[in-house]
PDB file of N, H, CA, C and O in Angstrom:
ATOM      1  N   UNK A   1      -5.241 -29.477 -18.548  1.00  0.00           N
ATOM      2  CA  UNK A   1      -6.101 -28.698 -17.726  1.00  0.00           C
ATOM      3  C   UNK A   1      -5.666 -27.268 -17.044  1.00  0.00           C
ATOM      4  O   UNK A   1      -4.542 -27.080 -16.578  1.00  0.00           O
ATOM      5  N   UNK A   2      -6.670 -26.329 -17.052  1.00  0.00           N
ATOM      6  H   UNK A   2      -7.582 -26.482 -17.430  1.00  0.00           H
ATOM      7  CA  UNK A   2      -5.733 -25.135 -16.482  1.00  0.00           C
ATOM      8  C   UNK A   2      -5.856 -25.110 -14.596  1.00  0.00           C
ATOM      9  O   UNK A   2      -6.698 -25.803 -14.025  1.00  0.00           O
ATOM     10  N   UNK A   3      -5.377 -24.668 -14.221  1.00  0.00           N
ATOM     11  H   UNK A   3      -4.693 -24.105 -14.684  1.00  0.00           H
ATOM     12  CA  UNK A   3      -5.122 -24.196 -12.849  1.00  0.00           C
ATOM     13  C   UNK A   3      -6.528 -24.181 -11.991  1.00  0.00           C
ATOM     14  O   UNK A   3      -6.726 -24.877 -10.995  1.00  0.00           O
ATOM     15  N   UNK A   4      -7.371 -23.350 -12.509  1.00  0.00           N
ATOM     16  H   UNK A   4      -7.211 -22.784 -13.318  1.00  0.00           H
ATOM     17  CA  UNK A   4      -8.691 -23.422 -12.353  1.00  0.00           C
ATOM     18  C   UNK A   4      -9.517 -24.590 -12.315  1.00  0.00           C
ATOM     19  O   UNK A   4     -10.031 -24.891 -11.238  1.00  0.00           O
ATOM     20  N   UNK A   5      -9.734 -25.333 -13.389  1.00  0.00           N
ATOM     21  H   UNK A   5      -9.317 -25.088 -14.264  1.00  0.00           H
ATOM     22  CA  UNK A   5     -10.093 -26.568 -13.437  1.00  0.00           C
ATOM     23  C   UNK A   5      -9.690 -27.470 -12.442  1.00  0.00           C
ATOM     24  O   UNK A   5     -10.539 -28.146 -11.860  1.00  0.00           O
ATOM     25  N   UNK A   6      -8.304 -27.578 -12.135  1.00  0.00           N
ATOM     26  H   UNK A   6      -7.615 -27.029 -12.608  1.00  0.00           H
ATOM     27  CA  UNK A   6      -7.856 -28.620 -11.174  1.00  0.00           C
ATOM     28  C   UNK A   6      -8.537 -28.244  -9.680  1.00  0.00           C
ATOM     29  O   UNK A   6      -9.025 -29.055  -8.893  1.00  0.00           O
ATOM     30  N   UNK A   7      -8.429 -26.767  -9.511  1.00  0.00           N
ATOM     31  H   UNK A   7      -8.032 -26.109 -10.150  1.00  0.00           H
ATOM     32  CA  UNK A   7      -8.822 -26.998  -8.263  1.00  0.00           C
ATOM     33  C   UNK A   7     -10.404 -26.744  -8.267  1.00  0.00           C
ATOM     34  O   UNK A   7     -10.871 -26.696  -7.129  1.00  0.00           O
ATOM     35  N   UNK A   8     -11.302 -26.578  -9.275  1.00  0.00           N
ATOM     36  H   UNK A   8     -10.923 -26.617 -10.200  1.00  0.00           H
ATOM     37  CA  UNK A   8     -12.529 -27.041  -9.438  1.00  0.00           C
ATOM     38  C   UNK A   8     -12.732 -28.377  -9.223  1.00  0.00           C
ATOM     39  O   UNK A   8     -13.674 -28.716  -8.507  1.00  0.00           O
ATOM     40  N   UNK A   9     -11.920 -29.299  -9.783  1.00  0.00           N
ATOM     41  H   UNK A   9     -11.155 -29.024 -10.365  1.00  0.00           H
ATOM     42  CA  UNK A   9     -12.060 -30.946  -9.525  1.00  0.00           C
ATOM     43  C   UNK A   9     -11.741 -31.061  -8.290  1.00  0.00           C
ATOM     44  O   UNK A   9     -12.472 -31.866  -7.712  1.00  0.00           O
ATOM     45  N   UNK A  10     -10.883 -30.551  -7.583  1.00  0.00           N
ATOM     46  H   UNK A  10     -10.289 -29.897  -8.053  1.00  0.00           H
ATOM     47  CA  UNK A  10     -10.668 -30.838  -6.231  1.00  0.00           C
ATOM     48  C   UNK A  10     -11.559 -30.369  -5.587  1.00  0.00           C
ATOM     49  O   UNK A  10     -11.871 -31.182  -4.717  1.00  0.00           O
ATOM     50  N   UNK A  11     -12.309 -29.246  -5.524  1.00  0.00           N
ATOM     51  H   UNK A  11     -12.055 -28.585  -6.231  1.00  0.00           H
ATOM     52  CA  UNK A  11     -13.195 -28.732  -4.794  1.00  0.00           C
ATOM     53  C   UNK A  11     -14.711 -29.661  -5.200  1.00  0.00           C
ATOM     54  O   UNK A  11     -15.577 -29.530  -4.335  1.00  0.00           O
ATOM     55  N   UNK A  12     -15.038 -30.412  -6.199  1.00  0.00           N
ATOM     56  H   UNK A  12     -14.334 -30.518  -6.902  1.00  0.00           H
ATOM     57  CA  UNK A  12     -15.953 -31.169  -6.310  1.00  0.00           C
ATOM     58  C   UNK A  12     -15.934 -32.533  -5.810  1.00  0.00           C
ATOM     59  O   UNK A  12     -16.867 -33.330  -5.909  1.00  0.00           O
ATOM     60  N   UNK A  13     -14.390 -32.824  -5.064  1.00  0.00           N
ATOM     61  H   UNK A  13     -13.632 -32.176  -4.983  1.00  0.00           H
ATOM     62  CA  UNK A  13     -14.443 -34.256  -4.399  1.00  0.00           C
ATOM     63  C   UNK A  13     -14.733 -33.784  -2.814  1.00  0.00           C
ATOM     64  O   UNK A  13     -14.958 -34.691  -2.012  1.00  0.00           O
ATOM     65  N   UNK A  14     -14.734 -32.613  -2.410  1.00  0.00           N
ATOM     66  H   UNK A  14     -14.551 -31.877  -3.062  1.00  0.00           H
ATOM     67  CA  UNK A  14     -14.867 -32.202  -0.794  1.00  0.00           C
ATOM     68  C   UNK A  14     -16.548 -32.623  -0.602  1.00  0.00           C
ATOM     69  O   UNK A  14     -17.318 -32.465  -1.549  1.00  0.00           O
ATOM     70  N   UNK A  15     -17.025 -33.172   0.723  1.00  0.00           N
ATOM     71  H   UNK A  15     -16.400 -33.300   1.493  1.00  0.00           H
ATOM     72  CA  UNK A  15     -18.441 -33.326   1.034  1.00  0.00           C
ATOM     73  C   UNK A  15     -18.885 -31.954   1.249  1.00  0.00           C
ATOM     74  O   UNK A  15     -18.095 -31.100   1.650  1.00  0.00           O
ATOM     75  N   UNK A  16     -20.141 -31.692   0.997  1.00  0.00           N
ATOM     76  H   UNK A  16     -20.783 -32.386   0.671  1.00  0.00           H
ATOM     77  CA  UNK A  16     -20.882 -30.601   1.311  1.00  0.00           C
ATOM     78  C   UNK A  16     -20.847 -29.753   2.614  1.00  0.00           C
ATOM     79  O   UNK A  16     -20.848 -28.523   2.661  1.00  0.00           O
ATOM     80  N   UNK A  17     -20.812 -30.755   3.831  1.00  0.00           N
ATOM     81  H   UNK A  17     -20.811 -31.754   3.793  1.00  0.00           H
ATOM     82  CA  UNK A  17     -20.558 -30.244   4.775  1.00  0.00           C
ATOM     83  C   UNK A  17     -18.989 -29.270   5.541  1.00  0.00           C
ATOM     84  O   UNK A  17     -18.838 -28.567   6.540  1.00  0.00           O
ATOM     85  N   UNK A  18     -18.022 -29.773   4.340  1.00  0.00           N
ATOM     86  H   UNK A  18     -18.145 -30.344   3.528  1.00  0.00           H
ATOM     87  CA  UNK A  18     -16.745 -29.389   4.217  1.00  0.00           C
ATOM     88  C   UNK A  18     -16.235 -27.922   3.623  1.00  0.00           C
ATOM     89  O   UNK A  18     -15.278 -27.194   3.886  1.00  0.00           O
ATOM     90  N   UNK A  19     -17.468 -27.842   2.593  1.00  0.00           N
ATOM     91  H   UNK A  19     -18.246 -28.433   2.380  1.00  0.00           H
ATOM     92  CA  UNK A  19     -17.214 -26.455   1.958  1.00  0.00           C
ATOM     93  C   UNK A  19     -17.239 -24.974   2.562  1.00  0.00           C
ATOM     94  O   UNK A  19     -16.638 -24.034   2.042  1.00  0.00           O
ATOM     95  N   UNK A  20     -18.045 -24.881   3.777  1.00  0.00           N
ATOM     96  H   UNK A  20     -18.533 -25.645   4.199  1.00  0.00           H
ATOM     97  CA  UNK A  20     -17.855 -23.939   4.650  1.00  0.00           C
ATOM     98  C   UNK A  20     -16.678 -23.462   5.165  1.00  0.00           C
ATOM     99  O   UNK A  20     -16.484 -22.249   5.235  1.00  0.00           O
ATOM    100  N   UNK A  21     -15.664 -24.465   5.628  1.00  0.00           N
ATOM    101  H   UNK A  21     -15.822 -25.451   5.571  1.00  0.00           H
ATOM    102  CA  UNK A  21     -14.270 -24.386   6.024  1.00  0.00           C
ATOM    103  C   UNK A  21     -13.780 -23.956   4.978  1.00  0.00           C
ATOM    104  O   UNK A  21     -13.284 -22.839   5.121  1.00  0.00           O
ATOM    105  N   UNK A  22     -13.698 -24.437   3.830  1.00  0.00           N
ATOM    106  H   UNK A  22     -14.101 -25.345   3.713  1.00  0.00           H
ATOM    107  CA  UNK A  22     -13.001 -24.362   2.552  1.00  0.00           C
ATOM    108  C   UNK A  22     -13.031 -23.059   1.934  1.00  0.00           C
ATOM    109  O   UNK A  22     -12.027 -22.541   1.446  1.00  0.00           O
ATOM    110  N   UNK A  23     -14.549 -22.346   1.952  1.00  0.00           N
ATOM    111  H   UNK A  23     -15.365 -22.766   2.348  1.00  0.00           H
ATOM    112  CA  UNK A  23     -14.820 -21.235   1.908  1.00  0.00           C
ATOM    113  C   UNK A  23     -14.361 -20.004   2.771  1.00  0.00           C
ATOM    114  O   UNK A  23     -14.594 -18.874   2.342  1.00  0.00           O
ATOM    115  N   UNK A  24     -13.844 -20.145   3.736  1.00  0.00           N
ATOM    116  H   UNK A  24     -13.655 -21.063   4.085  1.00  0.00           H
ATOM    117  CA  UNK A  24     -13.606 -19.316   4.956  1.00  0.00           C
ATOM    118  C   UNK A  24     -11.824 -19.595   4.671  1.00  0.00           C
ATOM    119  O   UNK A  24     -11.032 -18.653   4.682  1.00  0.00           O
ATOM    120  N   UNK A  25     -11.544 -20.537   4.511  1.00  0.00           N
ATOM    121  H   UNK A  25     -12.188 -21.302   4.502  1.00  0.00           H
ATOM    122  CA  UNK A  25     -10.300 -20.410   3.924  1.00  0.00           C
ATOM    123  C   UNK A  25      -9.862 -19.577   2.385  1.00  0.00           C
ATOM    124  O   UNK A  25      -8.819 -18.923   2.362  1.00  0.00           O
ATOM    125  N   UNK A  26     -10.475 -19.641   1.522  1.00  0.00           N
ATOM    126  H   UNK A  26     -11.322 -20.172   1.541  1.00  0.00           H
ATOM    127  CA  UNK A  26     -10.392 -18.933   0.757  1.00  0.00           C
ATOM    128  C   UNK A  26     -10.336 -17.374   0.826  1.00  0.00           C
ATOM    129  O   UNK A  26      -9.462 -16.612   0.412  1.00  0.00           O
ATOM    130  N   UNK A  27     -11.563 -17.101   1.491  1.00  0.00           N
ATOM    131  H   UNK A  27     -12.274 -17.719   1.827  1.00  0.00           H
ATOM    132  CA  UNK A  27     -11.930 -15.771   1.926  1.00  0.00           C
ATOM    133  C   UNK A  27     -10.296 -14.916   2.548  1.00  0.00           C
ATOM    134  O   UNK A  27      -9.694 -13.948   2.083  1.00  0.00           O
ATOM    135  N   UNK A  28     -10.031 -15.695   3.623  1.00  0.00           N
ATOM    136  H   UNK A  28     -10.520 -16.482   4.001  1.00  0.00           H
ATOM    137  CA  UNK A  28      -9.037 -15.060   4.321  1.00  0.00           C
ATOM    138  C   UNK A  28      -7.850 -15.250   3.449  1.00  0.00           C
ATOM    139  O   UNK A  28      -6.965 -14.500   3.860  1.00  0.00           O
ATOM    140  N   UNK A  29      -7.381 -16.065   2.226  1.00  0.00           N
ATOM    141  H   UNK A  29      -8.100 -16.675   1.892  1.00  0.00           H
ATOM    142  CA  UNK A  29      -6.426 -15.901   1.463  1.00  0.00           C
ATOM    143  C   UNK A  29      -6.623 -14.749   0.532  1.00  0.00           C
ATOM    144  O   UNK A  29      -5.564 -14.159   0.319  1.00  0.00           O
ATOM    145  N   UNK A  30      -7.601 -14.280  -0.052  1.00  0.00           N
ATOM    146  H   UNK A  30      -8.461 -14.759   0.121  1.00  0.00           H
ATOM    147  CA  UNK A  30      -7.980 -13.539  -0.857  1.00  0.00           C
ATOM    148  C   UNK A  30      -8.164 -11.938  -0.012  1.00  0.00           C
ATOM    149  O   UNK A  30      -8.067 -10.863  -0.603  1.00  0.00           O
ATOM    150  N   UNK A  31      -8.398 -12.064   1.226  1.00  0.00           N
ATOM    151  H   UNK A  31      -8.476 -12.938   1.706  1.00  0.00           H
ATOM    152  CA  UNK A  31      -8.324 -10.976   2.084  1.00  0.00           C
ATOM    153  C   UNK A  31      -6.810 -10.260   2.419  1.00  0.00           C
ATOM    154  O   UNK A  31      -6.442  -9.098   2.591  1.00  0.00           O
ATOM    155  N   UNK A  32      -6.154 -11.552   2.417  1.00  0.00           N
ATOM    156  H   UNK A  32      -6.452 -12.496   2.277  1.00  0.00           H
ATOM    157  CA  UNK A  32      -4.581 -11.352   2.697  1.00  0.00           C
ATOM    158  C   UNK A  32      -3.787 -10.333   1.736  1.00  0.00           C
ATOM    159  O   UNK A  32      -3.179  -9.267   1.841  1.00  0.00           O
ATOM    160  N   UNK A  33      -4.172 -11.356   0.640  1.00  0.00           N
ATOM    161  H   UNK A  33      -4.666 -12.221   0.555  1.00  0.00           H
ATOM    162  CA  UNK A  33      -3.474 -11.077  -0.639  1.00  0.00           C
ATOM    163  C   UNK A  33      -3.981  -9.562  -0.928  1.00  0.00           C
ATOM    164  O   UNK A  33      -3.065  -8.787  -1.203  1.00  0.00           O
ATOM    165  N   UNK A  34      -4.976  -9.142  -0.916  1.00  0.00           N
ATOM    166  H   UNK A  34      -5.721  -9.771  -0.693  1.00  0.00           H
ATOM    167  CA  UNK A  34      -5.658  -7.831  -1.198  1.00  0.00           C
ATOM    168  C   UNK A  34      -5.069  -6.488  -0.322  1.00  0.00           C
ATOM    169  O   UNK A  34      -4.746  -5.394  -0.784  1.00  0.00           O
ATOM    170  N   UNK A  35      -5.041  -6.919   1.032  1.00  0.00           N
ATOM    171  H   UNK A  35      -5.303  -7.808   1.407  1.00  0.00           H
ATOM    172  CA  UNK A  35      -4.368  -5.804   1.869  1.00  0.00           C
ATOM    173  C   UNK A  35      -3.124  -5.701   1.713  1.00  0.00           C
ATOM    174  O   UNK A  35      -2.614  -4.581   1.735  1.00  0.00           O
ATOM    175  N   UNK A  36      -2.367  -6.825   1.524  1.00  0.00           N
ATOM    176  H   UNK A  36      -2.782  -7.735   1.506  1.00  0.00           H
ATOM    177  CA  UNK A  36      -0.994  -6.529   1.581  1.00  0.00           C
ATOM    178  C   UNK A  36      -0.400  -6.225   0.116  1.00  0.00           C
ATOM    179  O   UNK A  36       0.822  -6.298  -0.014  1.00  0.00           O
ATOM    180  N   UNK A  37      -1.039  -5.954  -0.776  1.00  0.00           N
ATOM    181  H   UNK A  37      -2.031  -5.894  -0.671  1.00  0.00           H
ATOM    182  CA  UNK A  37      -0.859  -5.729  -2.326  1.00  0.00           C
ATOM    183  C   UNK A  37      -0.914  -4.036  -2.349  1.00  0.00           C
ATOM    184  O   UNK A  37      -1.961  -3.532  -2.754  1.00  0.00           O
ATOM    185  N   UNK A  38       0.112  -3.211  -1.953  1.00  0.00           N
ATOM    186  H   UNK A  38       0.963  -3.621  -1.624  1.00  0.00           H
ATOM    187  CA  UNK A  38       0.184  -1.995  -2.034  1.00  0.00           C
ATOM    188  C   UNK A  38       1.012  -1.525  -3.130  1.00  0.00           C
ATOM    189  O   UNK A  38       2.211  -1.501  -2.854  1.00  0.00           O
ATOM    190  N   UNK A  39       0.748  -1.209  -4.104  1.00  0.00           N
ATOM    191  H   UNK A  39      -0.226  -1.228  -4.328  1.00  0.00           H
ATOM    192  CA  UNK A  39       1.630  -0.461  -5.124  1.00  0.00           C
ATOM    193  C   UNK A  39       2.367   0.896  -4.681  1.00  0.00           C
ATOM    194  O   UNK A  39       1.929   1.610  -3.779  1.00  0.00           O
ATOM    195  N   UNK A  40       3.392   1.142  -5.323  1.00  0.00           N
ATOM    196  H   UNK A  40       3.747   0.562  -6.056  1.00  0.00           H
ATOM    197  CA  UNK A  40       3.946   2.430  -5.129  1.00  0.00           C
ATOM    198  C   UNK A  40       2.973   3.625  -5.404  1.00  0.00           C
ATOM    199  O   UNK A  40       3.101   4.588  -4.648  1.00  0.00           O
ATOM    200  N   UNK A  41       2.128   3.688  -6.267  1.00  0.00           N
ATOM    201  H   UNK A  41       2.024   2.906  -6.880  1.00  0.00           H
ATOM    202  CA  UNK A  41       1.197   4.651  -6.573  1.00  0.00           C
ATOM    203  C   UNK A  41       0.306   4.994  -5.279  1.00  0.00           C
ATOM    204  O   UNK A  41       0.137   6.091  -4.748  1.00  0.00           O
ATOM    205  N   UNK A  42      -0.198   3.772  -4.937  1.00  0.00           N
ATOM    206  H   UNK A  42      -0.060   2.881  -5.368  1.00  0.00           H
ATOM    207  CA  UNK A  42      -1.091   3.886  -3.645  1.00  0.00           C
ATOM    208  C   UNK A  42      -0.314   4.431  -2.621  1.00  0.00           C
ATOM    209  O   UNK A  42      -0.903   5.345  -2.044  1.00  0.00           O
ATOM    210  N   UNK A  43       0.896   4.168  -2.159  1.00  0.00           N
ATOM    211  H   UNK A  43       1.374   3.425  -2.628  1.00  0.00           H
ATOM    212  CA  UNK A  43       1.789   4.390  -1.090  1.00  0.00           C
ATOM    213  C   UNK A  43       1.916   5.740  -1.389  1.00  0.00           C
ATOM    214  O   UNK A  43       1.786   6.463  -0.401  1.00  0.00           O
ATOM    215  N   UNK A  44       2.131   6.312  -2.450  1.00  0.00           N
ATOM    216  H   UNK A  44       2.237   5.725  -3.252  1.00  0.00           H
ATOM    217  CA  UNK A  44       2.391   7.626  -2.733  1.00  0.00           C
ATOM    218  C   UNK A  44       1.363   8.858  -2.508  1.00  0.00           C
ATOM    219  O   UNK A  44       1.618  10.060  -2.431  1.00  0.00           O
ATOM    220  N   UNK A  45       0.056   8.145  -2.422  1.00  0.00           N
ATOM    221  H   UNK A  45      -0.151   7.169  -2.485  1.00  0.00           H
ATOM    222  CA  UNK A  45      -1.149   8.793  -2.520  1.00  0.00           C
ATOM    223  C   UNK A  45      -1.381   9.238  -0.965  1.00  0.00           C
ATOM    224  O   UNK A  45      -2.118  10.161  -0.619  1.00  0.00           O
ATOM    225  N   UNK A  46      -0.709   8.511  -0.202  1.00  0.00           N
ATOM    226  H   UNK A  46      -0.110   7.761  -0.484  1.00  0.00           H
ATOM    227  CA  UNK A  46      -0.683   8.580   1.042  1.00  0.00           C
ATOM    228  C   UNK A  46       0.034   9.735   1.631  1.00  0.00           C
ATOM    229  O   UNK A  46      -0.054  10.047   2.819  1.00  0.00           O
ATOM    230  N   UNK A  47       0.738  10.347   0.757  1.00  0.00           N
ATOM    231  H   UNK A  47       0.809  10.094  -0.207  1.00  0.00           H
ATOM    232  CA  UNK A  47       1.936  11.439   1.345  1.00  0.00           C
ATOM    233  C   UNK A  47       1.093  12.175   1.670  1.00  0.00           C
ATOM    234  O   UNK A  47      -0.042  12.078   1.202  1.00  0.00           O
ATOM    235  N   UNK A  48       1.405  13.026   2.485  1.00  0.00           N
ATOM    236  H   UNK A  48       2.327  13.105   2.865  1.00  0.00           H
ATOM    237  CA  UNK A  48       0.431  14.696   2.845  1.00  0.00           C
ATOM    238  C   UNK A  48       1.559  15.588   2.889  1.00  0.00           C
ATOM    239  O   UNK A  48       2.494  15.293   3.634  1.00  0.00           O
ATOM    240  N   UNK A  49       1.605  16.649   2.189  1.00  0.00           N
ATOM    241  H   UNK A  49       0.846  16.889   1.584  1.00  0.00           H
ATOM    242  CA  UNK A  49       2.303  18.181   2.510  1.00  0.00           C
ATOM    243  C   UNK A  49       1.973  18.819   2.668  1.00  0.00           C
ATOM    244  O   UNK A  49       0.992  19.193   2.024  1.00  0.00           O
ATOM    245  N   UNK A  50       2.534  19.579   3.745  1.00  0.00           N
ATOM    246  H   UNK A  50       3.330  19.275   4.268  1.00  0.00           H
ATOM    247  CA  UNK A  50       1.962  20.860   4.677  1.00  0.00           C
ATOM    248  C   UNK A  50       2.631  22.166   3.934  1.00  0.00           C
ATOM    249  O   UNK A  50       3.841  22.356   3.811  1.00  0.00           O
ATOM    250  N   UNK A  51       1.457  23.121   3.413  1.00  0.00           N
ATOM    251  H   UNK A  51       0.474  22.966   3.512  1.00  0.00           H
ATOM    252  CA  UNK A  51       2.016  24.309   2.926  1.00  0.00           C
ATOM    253  C   UNK A  51       0.863  25.112   2.274  1.00  0.00           C
ATOM    254  O   UNK A  51      -0.323  24.789   2.347  1.00  0.00           O
ATOM    255  N   UNK A  52       1.288  26.057   1.711  1.00  0.00           N
ATOM    256  H   UNK A  52       2.251  26.320   1.652  1.00  0.00           H
ATOM    257  CA  UNK A  52       0.262  26.938   1.686  1.00  0.00           C
ATOM    258  C   UNK A  52      -0.266  26.475   0.172  1.00  0.00           C
ATOM    259  O   UNK A  52       0.366  25.784  -0.627  1.00  0.00           O
ATOM    260  N   UNK A  53      -1.571  27.032   0.001  1.00  0.00           N
ATOM    261  H   UNK A  53      -2.085  27.594   0.650  1.00  0.00           H
ATOM    262  CA  UNK A  53      -2.687  26.057  -0.812  1.00  0.00           C
ATOM    263  C   UNK A  53      -2.063  26.444  -2.245  1.00  0.00           C
ATOM    264  O   UNK A  53      -1.958  25.621  -3.154  1.00  0.00           O
ATOM    265  N   UNK A  54      -1.557  28.130  -2.370  1.00  0.00           N
ATOM    266  H   UNK A  54      -1.642  28.799  -1.632  1.00  0.00           H
ATOM    267  CA  UNK A  54      -0.839  28.326  -3.370  1.00  0.00           C
ATOM    268  C   UNK A  54       0.428  28.118  -3.744  1.00  0.00           C
ATOM    269  O   UNK A  54       1.017  28.818  -4.567  1.00  0.00           O
ATOM    270  N   UNK A  55       1.036  26.877  -2.993  1.00  0.00           N
ATOM    271  H   UNK A  55       0.557  26.308  -2.324  1.00  0.00           H
ATOM    272  CA  UNK A  55       2.268  26.508  -3.158  1.00  0.00           C
ATOM    273  C   UNK A  55       2.865  26.378  -4.227  1.00  0.00           C
ATOM    274  O   UNK A  55       3.918  26.959  -4.494  1.00  0.00           O
ATOM    275  N   UNK A  56       2.025  25.286  -5.269  1.00  0.00           N
ATOM    276  H   UNK A  56       1.171  24.815  -5.052  1.00  0.00           H
ATOM    277  CA  UNK A  56       2.774  24.824  -6.684  1.00  0.00           C
ATOM    278  C   UNK A  56       2.581  25.865  -7.661  1.00  0.00           C
ATOM    279  O   UNK A  56       3.194  25.857  -8.728  1.00  0.00           O
ATOM    280  N   UNK A  57       1.676  26.849  -7.313  1.00  0.00           N
ATOM    281  H   UNK A  57       1.178  26.856  -6.446  1.00  0.00           H
ATOM    282  CA  UNK A  57       1.469  28.057  -8.161  1.00  0.00           C
ATOM    283  C   UNK A  57       2.709  28.959  -7.809  1.00  0.00           C
ATOM    284  O   UNK A  57       3.488  29.171  -8.738  1.00  0.00           O
ATOM    285  N   UNK A  58       2.957  29.452  -6.728  1.00  0.00           N
ATOM    286  H   UNK A  58       2.324  29.279  -5.973  1.00  0.00           H
ATOM    287  CA  UNK A  58       4.057  30.231  -6.595  1.00  0.00           C
ATOM    288  C   UNK A  58       5.187  29.464  -6.021  1.00  0.00           C
ATOM    289  O   UNK A  58       5.780  30.019  -5.096  1.00  0.00           O
ATOM    290  N   UNK A  59       5.555  28.417  -6.353  1.00  0.00           N
ATOM    291  H   UNK A  59       5.073  27.965  -7.104  1.00  0.00           H
ATOM    292  CA  UNK A  59       6.674  27.607  -6.067  1.00  0.00           C
ATOM    293  C   UNK A  59       7.994  28.640  -5.969  1.00  0.00           C
ATOM    294  O   UNK A  59       8.721  28.672  -4.976  1.00  0.00           O
ATOM    295  N   UNK A  60       8.174  29.431  -7.088  1.00  0.00           N
ATOM    296  H   UNK A  60       7.583  29.406  -7.894  1.00  0.00           H
ATOM    297  CA  UNK A  60       9.594  30.207  -7.093  1.00  0.00           C
ATOM    298  C   UNK A  60       9.697  31.245  -5.930  1.00  0.00           C
ATOM    299  O   UNK A  60      10.685  31.503  -5.243  1.00  0.00           O
ATOM    300  N   UNK A  61       8.459  31.771  -5.873  1.00  0.00           N
ATOM    301  H   UNK A  61       7.657  31.562  -6.431  1.00  0.00           H
ATOM    302  CA  UNK A  61       8.440  33.125  -4.822  1.00  0.00           C
ATOM    303  C   UNK A  61       8.411  32.406  -3.338  1.00  0.00           C
ATOM    304  O   UNK A  61       8.631  33.074  -2.327  1.00  0.00           O
ATOM    305  N   UNK A  62       8.104  30.902  -3.279  1.00  0.00           N
ATOM    306  H   UNK A  62       7.925  30.360  -4.100  1.00  0.00           H
ATOM    307  CA  UNK A  62       8.148  30.442  -1.616  1.00  0.00           C
ATOM    308  C   UNK A  62       9.963  30.080  -1.769  1.00  0.00           C
ATOM    309  O   UNK A  62      10.794  30.535  -0.984  1.00  0.00           O
ATOM    310  N   UNK A  63      10.263  29.263  -2.836  1.00  0.00           N
ATOM    311  H   UNK A  63       9.588  28.893  -3.474  1.00  0.00           H
ATOM    312  CA  UNK A  63      11.658  28.917  -2.576  1.00  0.00           C
ATOM    313  C   UNK A  63      12.704  30.225  -2.754  1.00  0.00           C
ATOM    314  O   UNK A  63      13.820  29.993  -2.288  1.00  0.00           O
ATOM    315  N   UNK A  64      12.559  31.358  -3.260  1.00  0.00           N
ATOM    316  H   UNK A  64      11.652  31.546  -3.639  1.00  0.00           H
ATOM    317  CA  UNK A  64      13.535  32.226  -3.028  1.00  0.00           C
ATOM    318  C   UNK A  64      13.249  32.843  -1.435  1.00  0.00           C
ATOM    319  O   UNK A  64      14.128  33.049  -0.598  1.00  0.00           O
ATOM    320  N   UNK A  65      11.807  33.070  -1.265  1.00  0.00           N
ATOM    321  H   UNK A  65      11.093  32.902  -1.945  1.00  0.00           H
ATOM    322  CA  UNK A  65      12.090  33.338   0.017  1.00  0.00           C
ATOM    323  C   UNK A  65      12.720  32.564   1.503  1.00  0.00           C
ATOM    324  O   UNK A  65      13.168  33.040   2.546  1.00  0.00           O
ATOM    325  N   UNK A  66      12.552  31.450   1.122  1.00  0.00           N
ATOM    326  H   UNK A  66      12.188  31.063   0.275  1.00  0.00           H
ATOM    327  CA  UNK A  66      13.592  30.162   1.991  1.00  0.00           C
ATOM    328  C   UNK A  66      14.896  30.845   2.004  1.00  0.00           C
ATOM    329  O   UNK A  66      15.331  31.465   2.975  1.00  0.00           O
ATOM    330  N   UNK A  67      15.664  30.658   0.564  1.00  0.00           N
ATOM    331  H   UNK A  67      15.311  30.155  -0.225  1.00  0.00           H
ATOM    332  CA  UNK A  67      16.908  31.135   0.557  1.00  0.00           C
ATOM    333  C   UNK A  67      17.320  32.721   1.250  1.00  0.00           C
ATOM    334  O   UNK A  67      18.301  33.002   1.938  1.00  0.00           O
ATOM    335  N   UNK A  68      16.516  33.355   0.924  1.00  0.00           N
ATOM    336  H   UNK A  68      15.719  33.127   0.364  1.00  0.00           H
ATOM    337  CA  UNK A  68      16.500  34.690   1.535  1.00  0.00           C
ATOM    338  C   UNK A  68      16.340  34.621   3.326  1.00  0.00           C
ATOM    339  O   UNK A  68      16.772  35.512   4.058  1.00  0.00           O
ATOM    340  N   UNK A  69      15.809  33.687   3.695  1.00  0.00           N
ATOM    341  H   UNK A  69      15.458  32.964   3.101  1.00  0.00           H
ATOM    342  CA  UNK A  69      15.624  33.509   5.172  1.00  0.00           C
ATOM    343  C   UNK A  69      16.984  33.084   5.709  1.00  0.00           C
ATOM    344  O   UNK A  69      17.332  33.515   6.808  1.00  0.00           O
ATOM    345  N   UNK A  70      17.929  32.120   4.889  1.00  0.00           N
ATOM    346  H   UNK A  70      17.646  31.770   3.996  1.00  0.00           H
ATOM    347  CA  UNK A  70      18.827  31.511   5.457  1.00  0.00           C
ATOM    348  C   UNK A  70      20.158  32.431   5.568  1.00  0.00           C
ATOM    349  O   UNK A  70      21.008  32.123   6.404  1.00  0.00           O
ATOM    350  N   UNK A  71      20.350  33.602   4.696  1.00  0.00           N
ATOM    351  H   UNK A  71      19.659  33.852   4.017  1.00  0.00           H
ATOM    352  CA  UNK A  71      21.081  34.518   4.623  1.00  0.00           C
ATOM    353  C   UNK A  71      21.134  35.272   5.936  1.00  0.00           C
ATOM    354  O   UNK A  71      21.850  36.266   6.049  1.00  0.00           O
TER     355      UNK A  71
END
C-alpha cells in the first residue's frame, strides 16, 4: 500500500464527529509547511536595491563616478 492509501485507511476508522478535528490538524500542518518553505529564489525576490532607474544600462558610468569620488 502507498502512504496515501495507509492514511486513507486510518481516516476511515475515525468516527464522523471527530473528522473536523482531524481536518483542522491537517490544515494547520499544510499551512505551516507552506509558510516555512521559502526557497532561495523567493528570498532573492525580496531584495530591493536603491539606485537610479537606468543603473543597469549605465553601470559603467556609475561605477566610474564612484571611483572618481573616492580619489
